[in-house]
N, C-alpha and C positions, 0 to 999 in steps of 0.2 A: 694290404694286397701284396702277395709275393709275385715278383716279376722274374720270369725266366728270360734272360737277355738273349735276343736273337741277333747274332753277329755273323750268321752264315756258316758256322762251323760245328754245330752241335746236332746230336740226335734228339731234336727238340720234342718230337712226338712222344717217344717213350718216357722221357723225363716228365713231360706234362701229364701224361696219363697216370704216372705213379703219384705225383703230387695231388692230382685230382681225386685219387682214392682217399686222401687224407683231409683235403680242404677244398672248398669251392672258391676260395679267395686266392686264385692263382691265374696268371695269364702269361702267354708268350708275347713279347713285344720288342720292337726295334725303336720305339719312341723314347727319346730322351726325357720327355715329360713324364712318361710312365715310370722310368727309372728314377727320376727325381722324387716322385711321390711314393715310391715303393717302401713298404715296411721291411721287406727282406728281398735279397737278390739271389739268383742262381745263375752261375756262369758254367754252362756245360761246354763240351768241346770234344771233337774228334778230328784228328789230322795233324798237320805239321805246325810246330810252334811258331815259326816265323810267319806263316800264313795267318795264324791266329792273331798275332800282334798287328800284322798289316790290316786285317779286317777290323780290329778295334779302332785303328787309326782312321780307316776309310769311313767307318760309321761315326767318327768323331766322338768316341765314347771315353777316351782316356780321362778327360777333365771331369766329366760327371761321375765316373766310377771312383776316381780318387776323392772327389768331394763327398760322395755318399759313404764310402767304406772307410777312408782314413780320417776325414774331418768329422763326419756325422756319426761314425761308428755303426752304420747300418749292417746288420748281420748278412754275410754272404757265404754261399756254399759253392765251391768250385768242384767240378766233376771231371776226372781224367785230365784232358788237356786244360780244362778250366782251372784245375788246381795247379798244374805246371806253370800256367801263365802268371801265377802269384809270385814266382821266383824272380830273382834279380837278373838272371842270365840263363840262356839255353845254348847248348852246343848243337842243337837241331836248327841250323841256320845261322848260328853265332850271332844272336840278337839279344838285346835286353828285354826283360819282362816288365811286369807291373811294379816289381820291387816292393811287394808287401811282405814277403817272407825272405829271410836271409838264406837263400838256397840257390843251387845251380841245377840245371837239368842235363843229365848225361845219358849216353847210350849204354845199354847192356853190352858188355864185352865178355863173352863166355869162352872159357878155356875148353870145356867139354861140350862142344856144340852138338854132339850126338845125344846128349842127355838134356841140355838146357837150350830150348829153342827160342829164337827171337823172331817175331814178337812173343812176349810173355802173354799167353792166352789161356784162359780157363779159370778154374776155381782154386783159390789159395786162402790160407788162414791169415788172420791178423793177430799180432801180438800187441796188446794194449799197453801203451806207455804211461797213460794217465788214467786213473780209475775214478776220478771225481768229476769228469765232464758230463754235463747233462746231455750232450750229443750222443753219448754212449749208454744212456739208460737202457737197461734190458739187453745189452750186448756183453757177452762174456768172452774170455780169452779163447782164441783158436776158432772163432766163428769163420765160416767160409764166405768169400765174396768173389764176384766175377771181374776178372782183369782182361784188358786188351791194350798192350802198349809195348813199345820198343825202347822208350826213354823213361828214366825215372828221376825223381827229385832227390838230390843230395842236400840234406838240410844241415845247416851249420849251427843252429841254435837248438840244443836239446829240448828246451822248454817249449818249442813250437811243434815238437813231434808228438802226435796223438797215438799213432800206431805204426808198427813196422811189419814187413812181410819178408819171408825168406824165399828167394828164387835164385839159387846159386850163391847170391850175396844177400845181406840184409839191406833193405832199402825203406825209405819213408813212404808209407802208403796212406797215412792220414796226418793232417796238420790241424792245429788250432792255435791261433794267436789272437787273443781278445775276441773280437767279433768275426774273425776270419776263420772259416772251416773249409777243409778240402779232403777229398777222397781220390786216390789214384784209380781205384776200382769204380765200377758202375753200380751204385745202389739200386738204380731203376731196373737192373738186370739180375739182381741178387736175391730175388724172392722175398721171403718174409723178413729176413734180417735187414735187407736193404730197405724195405718199406719201413721197418722200425726206425732206421736212421733218419729217413725222410720225415717220419712222424715226429721224431725228437726235434729236428730242426724247425719244423712248423710250430710245435706246441711248447717246447722247453727252452728255446734259444731267444 
């Protein structure tokens, strides 16, 4: 069973609908028992980083998530804020993250604000950094995906970077570290290619 973790910060409905198109074995849950029994986890998220970490603490999820992802190597997919929470620190609230990826989350600072708007919103291409990941099966260079974010992940380990995107600067838009996968963009809003990524996570990871 794939469990979409409900910690009060995600666009759960659209994520669930996209996964449901691929598999019947998916549920939204805030139960730690469901998380413990899950074969795979999805951590969606929309909003402020520090609020997201506070919510994970309020739901008492930190222990069970670390046990599943770090100790048991359960595959996990983080989407948007969900991916950012994998980092060790964010300047959005100046708080520590889950520390699964050696990265910081920083705000876009645009010199040409008339050209580059914040938040970064809309369709942008992905430059693939690894061409052997099963998560990217059927995805080619320069595919377009849908973004909505004001902060981005600055990844310090190049081996963890699965894809990059150019928006005034190059930033990490996809990560993969062993069983940990993340997308800054929203695959559930990215039409056929986004659905292909979800299908890959369900069937090939």
